[in-house]
C-alpha positions in Angstrom: -0.1 0.1 0.3 1.1 3.3 -0.6 0.1 6.6 1.6 -0.3 9.9 0.3 -0.8 13.3 1.8 -2.5 15.9 -0.5 -2.0 19.2 0.3 -3.0 22.5 -1.2 0.0 24.8 -1.0 3.4 24.2 -0.7 5.7 24.4 3.0 7.1 27.6 2.9 8.6 27.6 6.2 11.9 26.2 6.1 12.0 25.5 9.8 9.0 22.9 9.2 9.8 21.7 5.8 13.3 20.2 7.3 11.0 18.6 10.0 8.6 17.5 7.5 11.3 16.1 5.2 12.9 14.2 8.5 10.0 12.5 9.0 9.4 11.5 5.3 13.0 10.0 5.1 11.9 7.9 8.5 8.5 6.9 7.2 10.0 5.8 3.8 11.7 2.9 5.8 8.2 1.6 6.6 6.0 2.4 3.9 5.1 3.9 0.3 4.7 7.6 1.4 4.7 10.6 -0.6 3.3 14.2 -0.2 1.7 15.2 -3.2 1.0 19.4 -3.2 -2.3 21.3 -5.0 -0.8 24.4 -6.4 -2.2 27.7 -4.7 -5.0 29.5 -6.3 -3.5 32.5 -8.1 -5.6 35.7 -7.7 -7.8 34.8 -5.0 -8.9 38.4 -4.4 -12.0 38.7 -6.5 -13.2 34.8 -5.0 -15.3 34.5 -2.2 -14.8 31.5 0.2 -17.1 29.4 -1.7 -15.5 29.9 -4.8 -12.0 29.4 -3.4 -13.2 26.0 -2.0 -14.6 24.9 -5.3 -11.4 26.0 -7.4 -9.3 23.8 -4.6 -11.5 21.1 -5.0 -11.5 20.4 -8.2 -7.7 20.4 -8.2 -7.7 18.2 -5.0 -10.0 15.7 -6.9 -8.0 16.0 -10.3 -5.3 14.1 -8.0 -7.3 11.1 -6.6 -7.9 8.2 -8.3 -11.2 6.3 -8.2 -9.7 3.2 -6.5 -8.1 5.4 -3.8 -9.0 5.5 0.0 -9.3 8.9 1.0 -9.2 10.9 4.4 -9.8 14.2 4.8 -8.2 15.9 7.9 -11.1 18.3 9.0 -11.5 19.4 12.5 -15.0 18.0 12.1 -13.6 14.6 11.8 -12.9 11.3 14.5 -10.5 11.6 16.9 -7.7 8.8 17.2 -5.4 8.3 20.1 -1.9 7.1 18.1 -2.6 3.4 18.9 -6.0 4.1 17.4 -4.5 5.6 14.2 -1.8 2.6 14.5 -4.5 0.8 14.2 -6.5 2.2 11.6 -3.9 2.0 9.3 -3.0 -1.5 10.2 -6.9 -2.5 8.6 -6.4 -0.4 5.8 -3.1 -2.3 4.8 -5.1 -5.3 5.6 -7.5 -4.5 3.6 -5.5 -4.2 0.5 -6.2 -0.8 -0.3 -3.6 0.3 -3.3 -3.5 4.0 -2.3 -4.4 5.5 0.8 -4.9 9.2 0.7 -5.0 11.9 3.4 -6.1 15.4 2.4 -5.3 18.7 4.0 -7.2 21.3 2.7 -6.9 25.0 1.9 -7.6 28.3 4.3 -11.4 27.7 4.1 -11.2 23.7 4.0 -12.8 21.7 1.5 -15.5 21.9 -1.0 -18.9 19.8 -1.0 -17.7 18.0 -3.6 -14.6 17.2 -2.1 -16.6 16.1 1.4 -18.6 14.0 -1.0 -15.8 11.9 -2.4 -14.3 11.2 1.0 -14.5 8.0 2.7 -13.4 9.3 6.3 -12.5 12.5 8.2 -10.1 12.7 10.8 -9.1 14.9 13.1 -5.8 16.0 14.4 -7.6 17.9 17.2 -10.3 20.0 18.3 -8.3 22.9 18.1 -7.2 25.0 14.8 -3.5 24.7 13.6 -2.2 26.5 10.6 -2.1 24.1 7.7 1.8 24.0 7.3 1.6 22.6 10.7 -0.8 20.4 10.3 1.5 18.5 7.2 4.4 18.1 10.3 1.7 16.8 12.9 0.8 14.1 10.3 3.8 12.9 9.2 5.2 12.6 13.0 1.9 10.5 13.7 2.3 8.7 10.7 5.7 7.9 11.7 4.9 7.3 15.4 2.0 4.6 14.0 4.8 2.6 12.3 7.1 2.5 15.1 3.6 1.0 17.1 2.8 -1.4 14.6 6.6 -2.9 14.3 6.5 -2.8 18.3 9.8 -0.1 18.2 10.4 2.1 21.1 9.4 5.6 20.3 6.2 6.0 21.5 5.5 5.7 25.3 2.2 5.1 26.6 
């Protein structure tokens, strides 16, 4: 199985980029993983929030295959402990999904079309974080989940 993190816009903060890269390197020892970036929209001044979500949604859906299992990282999603998240990943790997795609939306969230395509929603916290930080939190939790599944000493209960 391949795991993909699909994000709207690239990470511009070099400190966060470095930390994200570190965890991506670690994750690659356990599972095929990639981050795909939906380019930021240009000229958004004249667009409403709804129009921006719609345009980003078209771009997101254009990067998702019909066979993908899609999980939106959304504040209204289900919250998991690190162990529960590792169990979720184990279930998906056992289900023989070809690609598991986690999606971080743009500044206003997701369009209705993206919500309709999603198989699940997951929340990293009830708090709101900048999208660039969500990327770091997600890759750290993915790495943590992989070490839990392998019985390695990174995670402490």
